[in-house]
N, C-alpha and C positions, 0 to 999 in steps of 0.2 A: 505494499499500500504507500501511498505517495499524497504527500498532504500540503495542500497550497494552504499556508497562512494567508489571510486578508482576501477574500474571495469580494467581499462586496464592501469593503473600506481599505484602508491604506495601511501599511506597515511603514511607520514611520523612523524607523532606526531606531529605537530610543533604548537605552541600559532594560528599563521595566520591561519594554517589551521583547529583548530578545530574553533575559529570565524566564517569563513568560514562555517562548516559544519552545525553550529547552526541555518541558514538560515532554515533547511530542516527538524528539530525537531526532536522527540525522536522517530520517526518510523526509521530512520538512523542507520544504525552502517557504520563502517569503519573499512574498509577493508585495512591490514599492513603487516609487514613479520618481525619475529623474530630479523632480521638484523638489524632493526634499533633504536631497543631497549637499551637503555644505561638511567642512571641516572634522566637526564634531560626532556629525551621525556615518560618516567615512571611517571617522576612526573605530566607531562601533561596528560598523560592517566586516571593518580588516582584521576585528581582533575575536570575531566569534566565528563559529564553526558551519552556519547555515548560508548556504549557497541563496542569492538573491536574484531577482528577476526585476528587471527596469523598465518600466513603460515609457516611451515617449510619447507625448501625446501631440498632434497637428499645430496646436498653439506654443509648443515648446519648439518645434524644427522651426517655427520663426523667427526663433530668438535663439541664436546659437551661443550665447554666453553660457544656457542653460547646459546644452552639451560638453562643455569643459570641464562639468563636473564630474563626469565619467574617470577622469586622470586622478582622482583622489581614490578611487577604489583598486583594491587590486584586481588586475586579470582575471585569475583564478576564481575569484570570488561569485562571479556573475553566471550564471545559470546560461543565462540567454537575457538578450534584449527583445522587448514587445514593441514594435513598432506599427502604430495605429496608423495606417495606411491609407492615404488618399491621393487620386493623382495630381503631379504637378507640384511648385512651390518646392523643389529641393528633394523629394520624398526617395526618388531613385538614386539620387545622387551620394544621397546620407546612407543609405543600405550599402551600397558599396564602399563606403567609407569606413563603415562598424565592419564589413565583413573582411574588409583588408588589414583591420585591426587585430584581427582575430577573434571576435564576437560572433556567437549564434546569437541571431536574429529571426525571431519571429513575428510574421506578417499576421496582424489584425485588421480584417479588412473595416475600416471607420462607417459608421452606419450613422446617418443626419436623420431628425426627427421632423426636420422645417426646410424648406426651400432657400429659407434665408441663412440657416447655418452652412448648410451644403454650397451656396454658392458664394460663403464666404473661405470656406477653405478647399475648393477643389476649382482647376483654372477652367473659365469657361471652356476650351474645346474637348475634355473631359466629361461633363456633367449630362451627355446623354447616356455614360456608361451605368448610368443608377436609374432605378424604378422604384415605383414606393408600393411597398409592401410588407402587411405585417406591423404598422405603423411606424416602418423607417423607409429612408433611401437609401439603399441596398445595391452596392456597386457587381455586377456580374464579373463571378469569379473569373469567367475563360477572358477578361482583358487584363490581368495581372501580368507584370512581366514576367517572361520564362524565366527569368536567372535568381527567382526567389524561390528556397529550396524550403524554408519550411513556414509554410503557411496555418494559418490556428482557423481549424473546423470549415474547412474550403467546401465541403457537402453540404453543411448546414444539421449534420446528424449529430454533433455532441461532440466531448471530448476523443471518445470512441474510434473518428474519425482520423483524426492523427497521432497522438498521444504523445504530443509534442512535450508536454511538461512534465512525461515520466519518463521519459526517452533522455531527453537534455538535463535531467536531475540525477537520475539512478542508472540508469542507462540502459535502459529495457522496458518494455509495454508492461503498466502495472496500473492497477487499481487506483484511481484518484478521488480524494475526498479532499474536503474544505473547510477552515474555520476562519471565524472573523474572532479576533482577540479583543477583547474587554480593554485591554491596556493600551491597546490602539486608539480605539474609539470611532467617531465618525470622520470619516475622510476630510483634511481640512482643505482641499482642493476643488475647485470648480471648472472642470475639464470640458472640453466642448461637448453637448449631449452623451453626458455621462448614463451608461445603461444603470448601473447597480445605484445610484443617484435616483433615477428615473423609478427602479422598482420599490427601493427604500420607501420614498414618498409614501407609498398608497400600503406597503406590506409591514413596514415600520423594520428595525435592525434588529438582529439575533446574534450573539455575542456565546463563545465559548461552546460551542455545539459544533461539532465533528459528524458531518454529515456528506451527502452526497446531493448537487441539484441536480435538475433534469439534464443537465449537458453532460454532467460527470456521471450519472447511471447509464451510461452507454458503454463505459471501460468494463460493465460488467459481463461483455462478451468474449472475455480473454478468459473466463471463468467456465466457457464451456467445452466440454471432453474433459475438464481435469477430475480428479478425483480428489 
């Protein structure tokens, strides 16, 4: 079993959170955002065993100073970088830079709740790649650049479609579970069209409960045929 710490909130890399995360052993990885990295939090990342996944959102890509924060963290501590991709604005260039630096980069297809947000973050010549369905403008995965090696849930069938979170942390396909630590609290950031915050707005936040969400449940497929 692999445990994703901070499924619906953000792991802020504080000492208290790392102490809490230690309860879940070395099969857990922490899910964070490049926005929270500074000299203090990077020191915490470098001095603890848990691998970290760092998310880079479209608003950060437009602010290069944030990307310099990567240099504060030891390369071996980063399981992968989650790049919230939308066409244009240097996303492909950034992907190439990160790969050339030795990082695993997982592409998450950025979706938008409104046309206004789509127009803000997607260059005009690429907007026809999006279709509105199930409450979001979603990109056609067949239009993604061929150079992308790891893509999160390309088919829309859940974590069992790719297993990137387990393959890139423990080295093989495994059951994936998630938890939101109470020591992390609500995510302090307002990233563009955050799916987690939208869900929490009407379902509420739940902490310290190890479980699988609907996407993670698809990883149970690996149990078929096992005794």
